[in-house]
C-alpha positions as CSV (number, residue, x, y, z in Angstrom):
1,M,24.3,-37.1,-11.4
2,V,23.8,-34.9,-14.4
3,E,20.4,-36.3,-15.0
4,L,19.4,-35.7,-11.4
5,S,20.8,-32.1,-11.7
6,E,18.6,-31.5,-14.7
7,Q,15.5,-33.0,-13.2
8,A,15.9,-31.2,-9.9
9,G,17.2,-27.9,-11.2
10,V,20.2,-28.2,-8.9
11,S,23.8,-27.7,-10.1
12,V,26.1,-30.7,-10.4
13,V,28.5,-28.9,-8.1
14,N,25.8,-28.5,-5.4
15,L,24.8,-32.2,-5.7
16,S,28.4,-33.2,-5.4
17,V,28.8,-31.2,-2.2
18,L,25.7,-32.8,-0.7
19,K,26.8,-36.3,-1.8
20,N,30.2,-36.0,-0.3
21,G,28.9,-34.8,3.0
22,R,30.6,-31.3,2.8
23,A,27.4,-29.3,3.0
24,R,26.6,-27.6,6.3
25,A,23.0,-26.9,5.3
26,I,20.5,-27.5,2.6
27,R,17.6,-25.3,1.5
28,F,14.2,-26.8,1.9
29,S,13.4,-25.9,-1.7
30,T,16.6,-27.8,-2.8
31,L,15.7,-30.8,-0.7
32,T,12.1,-30.8,-2.0
33,A,13.3,-30.6,-5.6
34,I,15.7,-33.5,-5.2
35,C,13.1,-35.6,-3.4
36,D,10.6,-34.9,-6.2
37,A,13.1,-35.9,-8.9
38,L,13.9,-39.1,-7.0
39,R,10.3,-39.8,-5.8
40,C,11.4,-40.2,-2.2
41,A,10.9,-38.6,1.2
42,P,13.5,-36.3,2.9
43,G,14.1,-39.0,5.5
44,D,15.3,-41.3,2.8
45,L,18.1,-38.9,2.1
46,L,19.1,-37.5,5.4
47,E,20.8,-39.0,8.4
48,I,21.5,-37.5,11.9
49,D,25.1,-36.6,12.5
50,G,26.2,-38.0,15.9
51,G,28.8,-35.3,16.3
52,E,29.4,-33.4,19.5
53,S,26.8,-30.8,20.6
């Protein structure tokens, strides 16, 4: 995770929050930076939460 943090310019703490599903939101710039570092599309990382509306 440290390598991804360095490549994406996102703190390890923020990556941990995202990884553990504790984030309520993500900035588009953060998502883009992570996708660029991983060479993937946002849809490869995100899933729809089936929670109540």
